[in-house]
C-alpha positions in Angstrom: 106.3 -115.5 97.6 102.7 -116.0 98.7 101.4 -113.2 96.4 103.5 -114.5 93.6 102.1 -118.0 94.1 98.6 -116.6 93.9 99.4 -115.3 90.4 101.4 -118.2 89.1 99.5 -121.3 90.4 96.7 -122.4 88.1 94.1 -123.6 90.6 92.7 -122.9 94.0 93.7 -126.4 95.0 97.3 -125.8 94.0 97.3 -122.5 96.0 95.9 -124.2 99.0 98.5 -127.0 99.0 101.3 -124.4 98.5 100.1 -122.2 101.4 99.4 -125.1 103.7 102.9 -126.5 103.0 104.5 -123.1 103.7 102.5 -122.7 106.9 103.3 -126.2 108.2 107.0 -125.8 107.4 107.2 -122.6 109.5 108.7 -120.6 106.6 105.8 -118.1 106.7 106.7 -117.1 110.2 110.4 -117.2 109.5 110.1 -114.7 106.7 107.2 -112.8 108.1 104.8 -113.8 105.4 101.8 -114.8 107.4 100.3 -111.4 106.8 100.3 -112.2 103.1 98.4 -115.4 103.8 95.8 -113.5 105.8 95.6 -110.9 103.0 94.8 -113.4 100.2 92.4 -115.2 102.6 90.6 -112.0 103.5 90.4 -111.1 99.8 88.7 -114.4 99.0 91.6 -115.7 96.9 92.5 -118.5 99.3 90.1 -121.5 99.7 90.5 -123.9 102.5 89.5 -127.6 102.7 86.1 -128.4 104.2 84.8 -131.4 106.1 83.8 -133.0 102.8 87.4 -133.0 101.7 86.8 -130.3 99.1 88.8 -127.1 98.6 85.9 -124.7 98.8 85.0 -121.0 99.2 82.4 -122.1 101.7 84.9 -123.5 104.2 84.9 -120.6 106.7 83.9 -121.9 110.1 85.6 -124.0 112.8 83.4 -126.8 114.2 82.2 -126.0 117.8 81.1 -129.6 118.3 82.9 -132.9 118.4 84.1 -134.2 115.0 81.4 -136.1 113.3 78.6 -134.3 115.2 77.2 -132.7 112.0 76.1 -134.9 109.2 74.1 -132.3 107.2 76.2 -131.5 104.1 75.3 -127.8 104.5 77.3 -127.6 107.7 80.0 -130.0 106.5 80.5 -127.6 103.5 81.1 -124.8 105.9 83.3 -126.6 108.5 87.1 -126.4 108.2 88.9 -129.8 107.7 91.3 -130.9 110.5 94.1 -130.8 107.9 94.1 -127.0 108.0 92.5 -126.4 111.4 95.6 -124.7 112.9 95.9 -122.4 109.9 92.2 -121.5 110.2 92.6 -120.7 113.9 95.6 -118.4 113.2 93.4 -116.7 110.5 90.8 -116.1 113.2 88.2 -118.1 111.4 85.0 -117.9 113.5 83.4 -120.8 115.2 80.3 -122.4 113.6 78.2 -121.5 116.6 78.3 -117.9 115.4 76.7 -118.9 112.0 74.0 -116.6 110.6 71.6 -117.9 107.9 73.0 -115.1 105.6 76.4 -116.9 105.7 75.0 -119.9 103.8 75.3 -119.4 100.1 72.3 -120.2 97.9 74.1 -123.1 96.1 74.2 -125.0 99.4 70.5 -124.7 100.3 68.2 -127.7 99.7 65.2 -129.5 101.3 66.2 -130.8 104.7 65.6 -134.3 106.2 64.3 -134.6 109.7 67.8 -135.3 111.0 69.2 -132.2 109.3 66.4 -130.0 110.7 67.4 -131.3 114.2 71.0 -130.2 113.5 69.8 -126.7 112.7 68.1 -126.8 116.1 71.4 -127.3 117.9 71.1 -125.4 121.1 74.6 -124.1 120.9 73.9 -121.9 117.9 74.0 -118.3 119.1 71.7 -117.2 116.3 69.4 -120.2 116.4 66.3 -118.1 115.7 67.9 -116.5 112.6 68.8 -120.0 111.3 65.4 -121.5 111.9 63.6 -118.4 110.4 65.8 -118.8 107.3 65.1 -122.4 106.6 61.4 -121.8 107.0 61.3 -118.6 104.9 63.3 -120.3 102.1 61.1 -123.4 102.3 63.9 -125.8 103.1 61.4 -127.5 105.5 58.0 -129.0 104.7 54.7 -128.2 106.3 54.8 -131.5 108.2 58.3 -130.6 109.5 57.1 -127.2 110.6 54.3 -128.9 112.6 56.6 -131.6 113.9 59.3 -129.3 115.2 56.9 -126.4 116.1 58.5 -124.1 113.6 56.4 -121.0 112.7 56.5 -120.0 109.1 57.7 -116.4 108.7 56.6 -115.6 105.1 58.4 -113.4 102.6 60.3 -110.1 103.0 58.1 -107.4 104.5 56.7 -105.0 101.8 57.4 -101.3 102.4 53.7 -100.5 103.0 53.4 -102.9 105.9 56.7 -102.2 107.7 54.8 -100.6 110.6 52.8 -103.8 111.3 55.5 -105.4 113.4 56.6 -104.9 117.0 60.0 -103.9 118.3 61.9 -107.0 119.5 62.2 -107.8 123.2 64.9 -109.9 124.8 64.9 -110.2 128.6 68.0 -111.1 130.7 67.3 -114.4 132.4 70.6 -115.3 134.2 72.7 -112.2 134.7 75.6 -114.0 136.3 75.9 -116.4 133.4 75.5 -113.7 130.9 78.0 -111.5 132.6 80.6 -114.2 132.4 79.8 -114.6 128.6 80.4 -110.8 128.2 83.7 -111.0 130.1 84.8 -114.0 127.9 83.9 -112.0 124.7 85.8 -109.0 126.0 89.0 -111.0 126.8 88.9 -112.6 123.4 88.3 -109.3 121.6 91.0 -107.8 119.4 92.6 -104.5 120.3 92.8 -101.6 117.8 96.4 -100.6 117.1 98.0 -98.2 114.7 100.4 -99.7 112.1 102.6 -97.5 110.0 102.7 -98.7 106.4 102.4 -96.3 103.5 99.8 -94.6 105.7 98.5 -95.1 109.2 95.5 -97.5 109.4 93.4 -98.9 112.2 93.9 -102.7 112.6 92.9 -105.2 115.2 95.4 -107.1 117.3 94.1 -110.3 118.9 95.4 -112.1 122.1 96.9 -114.9 120.0 99.2 -112.3 118.2 97.3 -112.1 114.9 96.8 -108.7 113.4 93.9 -108.1 111.0 92.0 -105.3 109.3 88.6 -105.0 110.9 85.5 -105.8 108.8 82.2 -104.2 109.4 80.2 -107.0 107.9 79.9 -109.3 110.9 79.3 -106.3 113.3 76.6 -105.0 111.0 74.8 -108.4 110.6 74.9 -109.1 114.3 73.5 -105.7 115.2 70.7 -105.8 112.6 69.8 -109.3 113.6 69.2 -108.2 117.2 66.7 -105.6 116.0 65.0 -107.6 113.3 61.2 -107.7 113.8 59.8 -111.2 114.2 58.7 -112.5 110.8 60.9 -110.2 108.8 63.7 -110.8 106.4 66.0 -107.9 105.3 64.4 -105.6 107.8 65.7 -103.9 111.0 64.3 -101.5 113.5 66.0 -98.2 114.0 66.7 -97.9 117.8 66.1 -94.1 117.8 62.9 -93.5 115.7 61.8 -97.1 116.3 60.6 -97.5 112.7 61.3 -100.7 110.7 63.6 -100.1 107.8 65.0 -102.2 105.0 68.7 -103.2 105.6 69.9 -100.9 102.9 68.5 -98.0 104.9 70.2 -99.0 108.2 73.6 -97.8 109.4 75.4 -99.4 112.3 77.2 -96.9 114.6 79.7 -97.5 117.4 78.7 -96.0 120.7 82.3 -95.3 121.5 83.9 -92.4 119.6 87.4 -93.9 119.3 87.2 -97.6 120.3 90.1 -99.4 121.8 88.6 -102.9 121.4 86.9 -104.5 118.4 83.6 -105.2 120.1 80.6 -105.6 117.7 78.1 -105.4 120.6 79.0 -101.8 121.2 76.9 -100.9 118.0 73.6 -99.2 117.4 71.2 -99.9 114.5 70.0 -96.6 113.2 68.2 -95.5 110.1 70.0 -93.0 107.8 68.4 -90.0 109.3 68.9 -91.0 112.9 72.5 -92.1 112.2 73.4 -88.6 111.0 71.9 -87.2 114.2 73.7 -89.7 116.5 77.1 -89.0 114.9 76.5 -85.3 115.4 75.5 -85.8 119.0 78.4 -88.2 119.6 80.9 -85.5 118.5 79.6 -83.2 121.3 81.9 -84.0 124.3 79.2 -83.0 126.9 76.5 -85.1 125.2 78.9 -88.0 124.8 79.9 -88.2 128.4 76.3 -87.8 129.6 75.0 -90.5 127.1 77.6 -93.0 128.3 76.7 -92.4 131.9 73.0 -92.8 131.0 73.7 -96.2 129.5 75.8 -97.2 132.6 73.0 -96.2 135.0 70.0 -97.5 133.1 67.9 -99.9 135.1 67.0 -103.1 133.3 63.5 -104.5 134.1 61.6 -105.4 131.0 62.6 -106.9 127.6 63.3 -103.4 126.3 64.8 -100.3 127.9 64.7 -96.7 126.8 67.9 -94.6 127.4 67.2 -90.9 127.0 69.5 -88.5 125.0 69.9 -85.5 127.3 68.5 -82.2 126.0 67.7 -83.7 122.6 64.2 -84.9 123.2 65.1 -88.3 121.9 66.0 -91.7 123.2 67.6 -95.0 122.2 65.7 -98.2 122.7 67.7 -101.3 123.5 66.7 -104.9 124.1 67.5 -105.8 127.7 70.2 -108.3 126.7 71.9 -105.9 124.4 71.9 -103.1 127.0 73.2 -105.5 129.7 76.1 -106.6 127.4 77.0 -102.9 126.7 76.9 -102.1 130.4 79.2 -104.9 131.3 81.6 -104.1 128.4 81.8 -100.5 129.5 82.9 -101.6 132.9 85.7 -103.5 131.3 86.9 -100.7 129.0 
């Protein structure tokens, strides 16, 4: 009935009201139709209500702060309304603290007031640097606001002929105990890959709350490329093997684990097209694979970046210290 409603109902508002009614009544669980709701949501056909009381394609995040904390209409456009909050949670809608600037559609961007800039500086945003770089780069803040809030203008996308003028990012581990607990929390919340027999066998992700989804590479790709973006760059990422800055379209994100059990985006490497092919070739070698995993586990973290050698290949993978620490802790839990 959900798929039929998508075809018959004339507006996104009508579809939202129908789906919400079916969800609240419990009929979707009674007839096993929740997977249909997830499918039309994942396909972009189902819009939810946002904090501005609008049925919107932008309503894709759960507020990580108290209700009313955010007054900036950019955030309120993105935040799920309380009316459909439980539905959003069952759909595994992410928390707003995981917001990347790339998630904000161009039609929502406008010049920010001082109060709105301060909301972008919320300390609980995981990718705060990415958000602040974005509002400066796209000129959503004035020169006086840049000076007032000590925001450094980052300029435009890096031209190809100056890609080599930037430094590989560093990120030191400050509080290992606190960070270790963060990794454990992420591991426990992570979905587990399962095999579901349909018309063919496909890899899906099963979450602790019982939801089953098809994994998407978009978030994992964005998170990984963000970690290895040179300061001042937009649309550019360092390859962790050759350590050259490349445009996003020339970067592939590879899982360290050959056949992962858990959906853990942090177990990814950012590699250029050439190095990606080499890594996949190396990873398929059982001897190399075991030695590489052991090298990661045994690597000593001291500075903001760490080199992990690839045995007998004359190459290495460079990690930021925080990324390597997360990987080491996750490997202990697998």
